[in-house]
N, C-alpha and C positions, 0 to 999 in steps of 0.2 A: 534769381533766388537769392535772398539775403543770407548772411551768415547765420542768423538766428534760425531761419527756416531750415537751413541745411543741418544745423546742430540738432534741432528737434527731430528731423527725419532720421538722423544717425542714432539718436537716443532710442527712438521707437524700434529701429532695426536691431539695435543692441538688445533691447528687452525681448524681442521675438527670438533672437538667436539664443539667448539664455534659456528661454522656455523650450526651444527645440533641443538644446543640449540636455536639459533635465529629462525630457521625454526619452531621448536616445539612451541616456544613462540608465533609466528605469528598464527600458527594453533590453539593454545589454545585461543588466543584473538578472532579469527573468530568463534570458537565454542561457546564461551561465548556470543558473539553478537547474534548468531543464537538461542541459548537457550533463551536468553532474549526476542527475537522477538516471539518465539514460546509461551513462557509463557504469554507474553502480549496478543497475539492473543487468546489463549484459555481461559485466565482469563477474558478478555473482552467479549469473546463469551459466557462464562458461566454466567457472571453477566447480560448481555443484554438479554439472553434468559429466565431469571427468571421472 
């Protein structure tokens, strides 16, 4: 494999890793939102039932 071929392969891998990272960040953001909603719900439920 030539240096140019290896470079192109690494560029493609880098692009895919960036896409994967973006996807994971979106998932993490959604999970944080969901967690916050659950916490609000159960904390409010706890305090209102006392």
